[in-house]
N, C-alpha and C positions, 0 to 999 in steps of 0.2 A: 637207201641215200643220206648223208649224213646232214645234218640240218645247219645252213650254215652259222659261224659265232661271227657275232656281233661286234662294236667294240666296247659296248658296255658290258658284254656277257665277258669279254675276254681281264676286263679291268675289274669287276670283281667275281671272278670264278676264284676258286678259293684254293690253296697251297700248301702244303708241310712238307719243311726241310728237315727231315732225320739225321741227326749226328749218329754215327753206330761205331764199334768197337771194330779196330782192323781182325785181330784174332777171332774174338770169338762173336762177333755180328751182333753183340748186344748192344741196345738201343741206349745212349747216354741222354739224350735228350731232342727235342724236336720243337719247329718254329714255324706258328701258324703267316703266311701272308699271304698279299692281293698286291696285283700291279698295281693299283691304285694305291697303296699305300707302301710300297717302294717309291713310287714315283713323287708320293707328298715327301716323303723322307728326307727323299735326295734332293729336292726344291729347298726344302727348309734349312739343310746342309748346307748347300751349295749359298744362298743366301746368308747366313749367317756366316761363311769363312768371307764372302766376299767384302760384308760390310766391318767386318773386324779388319782384313786387308784395309780396307780404304781410312779406316781412324788410323790406322799404324802407320799407312803411310803419310799423313797430315802431324803424325806426333813423334814418336821413336824414330820412327825412319823417313821422317821429313827429310833430314840433310843427305839421305841417301837418293829418292826418289824425287822430291818436289824441285826444281827446276829455281820454282822465285823462292825457294827458302834461302840459299845462300845470301840473292840482293835483299831479303827481307832483313839479314842483318846484320850486313855491310850499310842498309839504311838508317838501324838501328847504332849500330856504331860511330857513324857519323853525326846523328843526334847525340849523342853521347858526348860528343869531341865540341860540339858548339854549344853545347850549354856548359862545358868547364873553361871553356874558351872565354863564355859570356860572362862569369864568374869570376875569372881572372882580372877581365877588363874593367868588371865593377871596384874589384878590390884595388888594381894600383889606381883605378880612378882617386877611390876615394881615400889610399895611402897617399897619393899627391894635393889632395886638399888638405889633409890633415898638417899634411909638412908645411903647406903654403900659409895654412892658419898659426902654426906654430911659430913660424920664421916670423910673419905680422907683430907677434905677440913679442917673441925679443927682444924685437928690436922699436919694441914701442906702437908700431904703426896702429891706428884703429879707424882708419880712416875706409879700413873693407871688410871691418869686422862686424855680420849680421846681428841685427836686434832682435832678441828670442824672443822680446813678446808679441811680432810680428806676425810668429809661425801661425798659421791656421789651417787644422787636421789635419790628413794625411799630405796634402797639396803643398804643406812646408810653403806659403810664398814668403820671403825674405824680401824686407827690403833694407835699405842702406841709409845709414843715417846722415846729414849733412856734412859737405867733408868743410874740416876748417882746417884752412889755409894759413898758417904762421909765415909773417913779415921776415924780412930779413934781419931788423933789428933785434925781431923775438927771437930768432934761433941762433943770432951771435948772443945777446943774453942766456940763453940758456945752455948754450956751450960753456959759458966761463961760469955758470952758477954749480951745472956739476962738476966741474973741478973744484970747486972750494967745498970744505968742512958742511958749510953749511945746508948743503944736499940732503945730504945723512939725516939730519938734524929736523930737516922738512918733512923727508919720505916716512919719519917715521913719527914723526906728529900730528902731522897733515893726512897725507894718503892711507896710512895704515890705521889712522882715528875712524877713517872713512867703514875701513872694513869692520873695527872693534866696534861700530855703532848699526851696524847691518847682523838680522839676523839670521844663525846657521844653525841645519838642523845638524843633529846629530848623525853621522853617517852608519855608526854601529855602538852596541853600548856592553862594554869588558873595562879590561885592565889595562892599562900602557905597561907594555912589557922592555920597551926599548922606546927611550925619548928621541925627541929631536935633539942631535949634536952633528953641526957642521964640520968640528974638527977633525972627528971622526966621519964625516963624508955620508953620514945617515939623514937624508935632506928632509925626512919627515918621521914618522911615529909607527909604532908597532904595537895593535891595541887586540890582545889574545879574547876569543869572544868563543859562545857555544860551536858546534858543530852545524853546518846547515844553518850560519844564523844569515838573513836578507841584508844586504848592504844600500843604505839610503843612500838619496843626491844631498849634501849637504845645501843647494838653494838652485833656483834655477838657470837651465843653462844649455846646450846644446854638447852634443858627444862628437868629440872629435879623433876620439881615438878608441878602437872596439877590439882588440884581435889578441893572440897568444905573441909570448915574447920569454926567450930563453931564461933568461935571467930572472924575472919578476912572472912568468907563469900568465897567467890570463890578467888582463894589465886594459881597464877603463878608464878616461881623462875627460873631463867635461869642462867646457868654455863658458864661464859667467861673466858677467856685466863688470867693467870695470878694468878689463884684462887679468880677470882672477882665473885661474885653471885648479882644477881639483883632480887629483890620480889616486886610482885604489888600485893597489897591485896585489897578486897571489890569490884571486877568487879562482873558485872551482866551477863557475860558471856565470856569464856574461848574460844578462839579459836587454838590453839596448844596442842596436849597432848603430854605425859611422850616419852623423848627418840629425840623427834624435832628437825633438826636442825633451827633453825630462823636466820636470819639474820639482821645486824643494820637498824630503820626505818621502819621493818615488823612490820605489826598489829596485835598482839598478845590476843586482848582481849578488854571489851567497859565496860568504864567506870559503875560503879554501885554505889550499898548502900547495898551489902551484908552483912549476920554478924552482930552478937552483938555488938564490937565494935565500932558502927557506930552513927552517928545522922545524915546523909543525904548524898546522890553524891558527890562521891570525888574518889580519890587515892592515898593509902598509899604506899608512893614506900621506898626501904630500899636501903643501897648496904652494903654489908661483904664484907671482903678484908681481906683472912687466920683468918678467925673467929673474924675479930674484924668489929665493924657497924663502916661505917663511912657518915658524913654528906653530901647527895646527892647534897644540893646547891654549894659546893664546885669542883664539879664534872659538873654537870647538868643544865643548864639553863631554867628555867621553865615560 
């Protein structure tokens, strides 16, 4: 009577698989194995295939096998659209603020112009100066005075004299290639400088415009005290955003050649006072 084989004997019994040539029965190769090795190899192979399939189902094949993948993609698209809408809303608000400030400057209204000296850190706490209410007689006198020739003399000798007594930083060092010429419609000066030269703010002020325009490329405009606005055009890069307070001599952009109305790297610089253009060379040394 043969002894009964146990599970341990069945797993550990060695077997040999021999591969022979069908024509002459010559032995080609042989492989020794036990059932325990076969079971172990099968478990490892199955585990490896399972882990690889799970990984592919969560990555490469997720859009076919993962039901949550499509919802995640839609949520990300909604998040991106929300960010774009927020950016557009902020940009529209900044442009509306710039237009409102520019209209007040052109009309000579300073009652709502913020005092940059009151700005504190990142909070940008702005305080309004006290309103100066003119009487009816003052308004009548002003209208009659503005119609006379004396108003131009006073503007040049008194108001502009106040600007000439103010120290302005040079926005950039270079030579003027195209001077100020109102007759030709050139309301500023073109200053040729080295490539990648930093452009500096001429005086303390608040950025009221910082964006791209088709004609002038990257443009930044800064509102200073006394209804004075400085404009810097054809920049390669803008360093400040709308609403930012900048100090005199602080870098605000990089000189460039952007926009359609340019034929080489340079800075087009303009000065506007109470809605009137000024010759920058009378106030700033390049």
